[in-house]
C-alpha positions in Angstrom: 2.0 281.4 -59.3 4.1 283.7 -57.3 7.5 283.1 -55.2 5.9 282.6 -52.4 4.2 279.4 -53.4 6.5 277.3 -54.8 8.9 277.7 -51.3 5.7 275.9 -49.6 7.0 272.4 -48.3 4.0 270.6 -50.6 5.2 272.5 -53.5 8.9 271.9 -52.6 8.2 267.6 -52.6 6.1 268.1 -56.0 8.9 269.0 -57.8 11.9 267.0 -56.5 9.2 263.8 -57.0 8.7 265.2 -60.5 12.6 266.3 -61.0 13.6 262.3 -60.0 10.9 260.9 -62.0 12.3 262.7 -65.1 15.7 262.7 -64.3 18.1 259.6 -65.6 20.8 261.3 -63.4 18.8 261.4 -61.0 17.0 258.9 -60.5 20.1 257.1 -61.1 21.5 258.6 -58.2 18.9 257.5 -55.9 19.5 254.2 -57.0 22.9 254.0 -56.1 21.8 255.6 -52.5 19.2 253.0 -52.1 21.3 250.5 -52.5 24.1 251.9 -50.3 21.5 251.9 -48.0 20.2 248.5 -47.7 24.2 247.4 -47.4 25.0 249.8 -45.0 21.9 248.5 -42.9 22.8 245.0 -43.5 26.2 245.2 -42.4 25.7 246.5 -39.9 23.0 244.6 -38.5 26.7 241.7 -39.1 28.7 243.5 -37.2 25.9 244.2 -34.3 25.0 240.4 -34.3 28.1 239.7 -34.0 29.3 241.9 -31.0 26.1 240.9 -29.7 27.4 237.1 -29.6 31.1 237.8 -28.2 28.9 239.2 -25.1 27.5 236.1 -24.8 29.7 234.2 -24.8 32.1 236.0 -23.0 29.2 236.1 -20.5 29.5 232.3 -20.7 32.5 231.5 -19.8 33.3 233.2 -17.2 29.4 231.9 -15.9 30.8 229.5 -12.5 28.9 225.9 -12.8 26.6 224.9 -9.9 26.6 222.7 -7.9 23.2 220.3 -9.0 25.1 221.2 -12.0 28.2 219.4 -11.5 27.0 217.0 -8.7 27.3 212.8 -10.2 24.0 211.4 -9.5 24.0 209.4 -6.3 23.1 205.7 -6.5 20.0 205.1 -4.4 19.1 201.8 -2.7 17.1 200.7 -5.6 20.4 200.8 -7.7 19.0 203.5 -10.5 20.8 206.7 -9.6 19.4 209.5 -8.7 20.4 213.4 -8.1 22.6 213.9 -5.3 21.0 216.1 -2.1 20.6 219.6 -2.3 
């Protein structure tokens, strides 16, 4: 094989995969990277979820009650309560 063949992307990927499969140090490094990557993704998800909940609470606290939400029901002539007219 010539040097140019070793520099092709398919060959480089095969060489890297073989090195990872056969080298205990490379496998350990790959596992550690995967664990840290998943932990980072979970932490990021927690932070984004907490931020979204905080924004939702802030928006909900600033929205005023509408008239239909705040008005008490009006008693009808039959004695059962009915909603107040809008």
